[in-house]
N, C-alpha and C positions, 0 to 999 in steps of 0.2 A: 642388295640392300635398298629398301624403299627410300626415296628422297622426293619430298614434295616441296613446293615453293609458294611464297607470297610475294607481292610487290613490297618494296620497302615502305611505301606510303601506308599500305594496309596494316603494317605492324604497329603503327602509331609511336614508334620509338625514334623516328628520324625527322630532322628539321625540314621545314618547307624548302629551304635552300637546297638541300640534297635531293629531296623528292622532285623539285622542279628541274634540277640539273638532269636527273635520270629521265625525266619526261621531255627533256630538250626544249624547255620553255624559251621562247624567243628573247625575252628580256635578259636572260642570263648569258646569251651567246657572246656578248662583248667581253666576258670575263674569263674565257678560256679559248684555246686555239683550235684544237681538234677533239671531237667527241670520240670516246673509246669504242669504235667499231673496227673490225679487222681490216677493212679496206683503207682506213685512214692512216695505217701504219706505213704504207709505202711512201707517202709524202714526208712523213716524220723521219723515216730512214734517210731520205735524200737530204733533208735539212741538216740532220746531225752529222752526216758523212762530210758535208762541206765544212762544218764548224770544227770537227774534232780531228786534230792533227796526229801524225805518226809519233811525234815527240811526246805528246800527252799520253799516248798509249804506252810508250816505253816507260815513262815515269810511273804510271799506274801499275803496270805489271811488276816493276822493280819493287815498289812498295808492298804489293800483295805478297810477293815471294818472301820478302823480309818478315811480314806479319805471320806468315804460315811456316816459318823456318823451323819451329819447334813442334809442329803438328803433322801427323801423318795424314796428308791431304786426301789420298785416295784418287783413283783414276778420273772420276767425273769432275772433281774440283780442280785437279791439276790440268786437265784438258781445257776447262773453261778459262782458267787464268791465262794459260798459254794462248788461247784463241783471241784474247783481248788485244793481242799485238796486230791482228789482222784488221784491215779497214772495213771488212764486211761483217764485223762482230759488234753487237750492240747490247746494251743492258736494259733490264727492267728492274726497278728498285723499289724497295719498301724500307722504311726506317722505323726504329723503335727504341725506347729507353732501355736502360740496362736493368730492367725489373728483376727482382730476386726470383730465381727459379722460373723465369719467363713471365711472371706476373699473370694477368688475366689470360683466359683461353684464346682471345682473339689474336694474341701474338702468333699462334700457329696458323690462324686463318690468313693473316697478312702474308706470311712466308709461303704458304701453300698457294695463295693467289698468284704470287710472284713467280713461283716455279711453274705453275700451270700456264700462266700467260706466255712465258718463254717457250714452253713446249708447243703451245697453240700457234705462236708466231713462226716457229720453225717449220710447222706443217704448211703454213700459208706461203712462207717465203723461204723455200729450201736452199736458195743460194746464199743466204745469210745465216749467221749464227747468233743466238740470243742467250745471254747469261743472266740468271737471277742473282740479284745483289741484296744482301741485308746490310743496311747502313746502321752501324751501332752509334747511338747518341752518346758517345763517350764524353763529350764536352758539356753536357747538361750539368747543372749543379743543384737540382732540387732533390735532395736525398730523401725527403719525406714521401716523395711520389713513388720511389722505387724500392724502398727497404722492407717490403712485406709481400706476402701472397696469402690467399684464402684457400682453405682446404676443409671440407666437411663442416662448413659454417664457422670455422675458427680462423683467427688471424695469426699468422706466423710472422713475427717481426724481428728484424735485425736491429738490435739496440746498440749501434756502434758508438763507442766513446771517443772516436777519433776527433781531434780538435777541428779538422778541416771539413768534417761531414756537414754538408749543407752550404759550404763556402767554395770548396774546390770542385773541379770537374770530377764527376762521380767515377769516371773510368779509372782515375788514379788512386781511388780508395783501396787500401789493402783489406784483405778478407778476414781480418781479425774479428773474432766474435761470432763467426758463422758456425762454429762447432756446436754452440748451444742451440742454434736453430736446427741444425742437423739432428741433434739428439731428440728434440721435441718432435720433429718431423718423423723420425724413425719410429718413435713410440706410437705416434698417431696411426701410421699406416700398417703396422703389424708385420706379419710374415707373408710368405708366398712368393712365387717367381716374379710377378709384376712389381711387388713391393721391394724385393731385393734389387731388381733392375733400377728402380727409382733411387734407392739409397746409394747404389754404386755411382749413378749419374751425378747426384748431388755432391757426394763426397769427392769424386774426381774433379768436378768443376770448381767447387768452392773451397775445399780443404787442401787441394793440391795445386792451387794457383794463387799467386801472391796479391793480385789486384783484380778489380771487378771487370776490367776490360778483357783480360785473359780468361777469366772464369766464364764470362758470357760467350766469348768466341768459342771456347771449348764446348759449352753446353749446346749452342745452336748448331755447331759443326756435327756433334754426335747425333743430333736429331735429324739433320737434313743432308749430311754429306753425300749419301748415295744418289741424291737428286741434283748434285752439282751446285748447290748453293754456295756463293762466294760471299764471305763476310768481310766488311771493310771498316777499319777504324780511320776516319779521315783527320783525326788529330795527329797530323804528321807534317814535319817541316818541308819535305819535298813537295807534298801536295799543296801545302799552304803557299809555297813559292808561286805556283801557278795562279793563285788568287790575288797576288799582290796588286795588279792593276785595278781590281775591283775594290780592294780595301782602300786604295788611294782615292778612288771615285767617291767612296762612301764618306771618308773622313774630310775630304777637301771640297766636295760638291754636294754632300747629303743626298746622293742620288736615290736611295731607297725611299726616303721620306717624301721627296718632291714628286716621285712618280706614283707612290701608293696612296697618299693621303686623299687624293680626289677619287680614286677607285673605291676606297673604303667608304667615302661619303655617298657615292652612288649606290653601293650595296645597302647602306643604311636607309637611303631614300626609298628603296624598293622593299623596305620592311624586312630585310634579311638579317639586319644587325651586323656587327663587326666582330670577327673572331680575334683579331690582333690589332692593337693600336700602334702604328709605326712610330718609333722615336726619331729624333733628328739624326742620331747616330745609332745604328743597329749592330754595334760590335761590342764585345767584351774584351777586357784585357786579362790574359790567362798566364799566370806565372807563380810558381812556388806556393801552392796552397791558396792562391787568390784567383777568383773569377768575378770581375766586377765591371760595371758599365763604363765605357769611355764617354766623356762629355766634353763639350767645347764651350769656353767662356772667354769673351773678350780677346779672341785671337789666339788662345792657348788651349791645349788639350789636357784633360785631367782624368785620372782614374777615380771614379766616384768613391767618396768616403775614405780616401787615402791622401797622402801628400805627394803622390807620383804625378808629375806633369811634364809637358814638352812644349817647346815652341814648334812652329810649323816645320822648320828645317830639321830639328831634332826628331820630330815625329817621322819625317821622311826617312831618316837614318834608321830609326827603330824598326820601321816596317821592312826595310831592305835587309837588316841584320838579323831580325828575329820574327819572321813572318808567322812562325808557329804560335806566337803569343797573341795573335789576333783571332778571336773566336766569334764566329757569326751567331747572332741570336736567331729566333724563329723566323724573322723576316728575311735574313740573308742566307740562312742555311740552305734553302732550296736552290738559290743561285750558285752557291759553292758546289753543291752536288752536281748541277748541270754543267759547271765549268770543268770539273775533273773526271766526269764519267761520260762515256759515249751512250748516254741514256735516252730512251724513247718515251718511257712512261713512268709516272710515279703512282704507286698504289698505297692508299691510306684510308683511314677512317673518315667519318663525316666531319669531325672537327678539323682534321688536317686539310682536307680539301677546301674547307671554308677559308682558311688563311691563304691557300694557294690562289684562290680566286681574286685576292687583292694584289697579286704580284705580276700580272701579265704585262702591264705597262713598263715596269722596271726591266723585265727581260727584253722588251722591245727597245728601250732606250740604250741598253748595253749590248745589243746585237747578239744575244744568246738565245738559241731556240727554246721556246716554251714547251715543256713536255705534255704529252697526253695525260690526263688525270683520270684515274680509275678508282672507284670505290671498292675497297677490299671486300672479299666474300664475308658474309655473316651466316651463322647457322645456329640452330637449336638442336642439340643432340638429346634424343629420348631413347630409353630402353624399350624393348618389345613389350615389357610389362606395363610401362607407363603408357605406351600406345594403346594397349588393350584396355587399360583403365579409362583412358580418354574416350574410346569408342563406347564402352559400357555406359559412361556418363553422358553420352550423346553430345560431346563437345567437339565442334569443328576445329580445325587447326587455326583458322583465323580468330575464332572466339578465345583461344588460349591467350591471345595478346591483349584482350580487353583488361581494363582495370578490374581488380578482383570484385569490388561491389557491383560493377556492371555485369560481370560474368555470372555472379551468383543470382542477382535479380532476374537476369534473363532466363537462367536455368530453372529457377523456382517458378517463374510464370509458366514455363513450358511444361514442367512435370506436375504442376498443381492441378487438382481436380476442380478448382474453381477459377473463374476468370478474374485476375487481379489487374487487368489493364483497363483503366478508366478513360482511355483516349477517346473512345466514341462518345462517352458521356460529356467529356469536356468540349468536344466539337458541337454537340447538341446544345450545351449550355451557352456557348458563344453565339450560336445562331439565335437562340431565344433572346439574348440580350441585344442582338442587332436590331430586333423588332422594337425593343424598349428604347433604344437610342433614337430610332426613327420617330417613335411616338413622342419622346421628350422634345425632339427638335421641332415637331409641329405644334406642340402645346406651349412649353416653356423651356427654352434652351438652358436656363440656369440649373435645370435638373440633370443635365448631362454628367456633371461631376458626381452626383449622388448615384446615378446608374453605374458609372465606372467603378466607384468604390464597392458597390454591391457585387458587381461582376468579379472583381479581384477577390473579394472575400469568399464568394462561393467556389471559385476555382481553387483557391487555397484550401478550402474545406474538403473538396474532392481529393486534392493531392494528399492532404493529411490522412484522410480515410484510406486512400490507396496504400500509403506507406505503412499504416498500422496493420492493415490486412496482410501486406507483404511480410511484415515482421512476424506476424502470427504464423504465417505459412512457413517462414524460415525456421521457427521453433519446432513446428510440426515435422518439418523435413530436415531436421538438424543433422541426421546421419549423411544424407546426400550433400548438404551444404559443407559439412566437414570434409568429405571426400573430394569435393570440387576444390576447396581451398588448399587441401594438402597436396593435391596433384599440381596445382599451379605454383605453389610455394616450392615444390621440388624443382620445377622446370625454370622458375624465375626467382632465384635466390635474392633476398632483400628487395623484392618487387622490381627487379632490374633484369635486363637481358643476361642470360646465363653466361655468355661470352665475356661480359664485363666484370663478372664476379668470380667465376670458378677458375681454378688453376688447372693446367693440363694434367697434372699428376692425379687428380681425382678421376679423370677419364682414363688415364693410363692404367690405374689400378683395376678398372673394370674391363678394359679392352686390350691392354697390353700392346704388343708390337703391331697389332692390326689397326691401331688408331690412326697413325699418320698416313699409311697407304690408303685407308678408306677415305680420308679427307681428300687426298690427292685424286682419287678416283671420282669423287662426287662433287667437288667444288669447281664450278666453271666460271672463271672471272668475267668473261664478256657477256654472260647471260643476265647480269644485273638484277638478280632477285635474291630474296632471303630464303635459305634452304632449311628444311626440317628433315633431319636425318634420323632414321630409326635403326639403331644398332641391334643386332641379334635376330633380324628377319632377313629372309632371302627373297 
């Protein structure tokens, strides 16, 4: 299968922060610990081995065995869970929301990147074992972000009437109302083996499990169990017990705010912007349909917009008795992850890495090893037919990523039988006016403004004429223009990257069981480039 690649910067879809990170720009080095190259993992292994105790491993394995108790794990997953008891076993982790039916296609890319990195590390460090982890974001409460997926340009939305939807942790939502989504989905995809496989998968995941956590675990497990993916729900009392010292530091010393605020300011000074603004307390209180911020006022702690409150002493008791009720927000979740997992690397999208860059000083203050940060694989999947169309239209792969008007203008200029590029005329005009400036300077400098105005007017006139001629040629070449636009619209739905819009089911309908193995074969996490994959060619 042909696979070509571009740099992330070439795609024009990634921020300067991410592009500069991948280029290892000097000014960004203070914001991360080790860059994701294979030789840097040896030191990371040593750091994590010193930090992560045998007791932590026992708790982790016990929790995972409980969470998989009603699932047929399979040999690969069983072996990976058992291996976590050994001091030479480490994890690589990605995290994702509990999006309905996986949400956008990049869900697959995240997990494939994680599986492939674990495999790559095993080849490089054969005396160690590496387990790919999918961290389910069960404690998130933004229901509107996860209650839909897109298929064939249509939005399939879960209109849950649950009172707590949008207030409680989404993992606890029951799956009521998803039968309606299933029926609409089934009608949309029609028949055939691939369609029937998808219907069975959706039905088993969402109509045969009572809550969103169990449904998502089942779905991800079915897709990736043969690759040994271990799925973790960290909303767990035993795991939260290990986080108690850090919860106390957060509540009584505001450790995350004091350590991240200056880092965020430095990133802003470098014109990278801030992904997350740290609060004074970066914890939620989670209990019985409630997930709300904890705030401190005048020496007491409160749950925002409720009447729940504690004195310092009572808060200490609450933490010890009910650690599961303290839910880290986006600032503290990475810390929680690194405390409870023997983790070496976090794999995420550009937005995720952007907030991790704010956190290094917090990890240093708390003596927790900061993981290697790796940008997940990204890809554009095209059919062999689309690839053939692209070649016939003489569009290079990098040109596909241009804004549509830029792409069309470039192609119209190229295929037109007249030259509609007035760049040379503009250069000539500027040179002519340079002589006029010199003449005005020698005779009467007050004429400089008039010369400038005339130059601007004539340059605008040339530009206007160029645009009119271009428009006329577009009309003349309307068939070619329509084909160019149609191809790009197919590959970039809603003028966005395919992976951010399209659900995996659309690809599964086309490629069936070959989809995930092909991604496993072609996505190389440490290559740090954007892949273009042409399915249907050898």
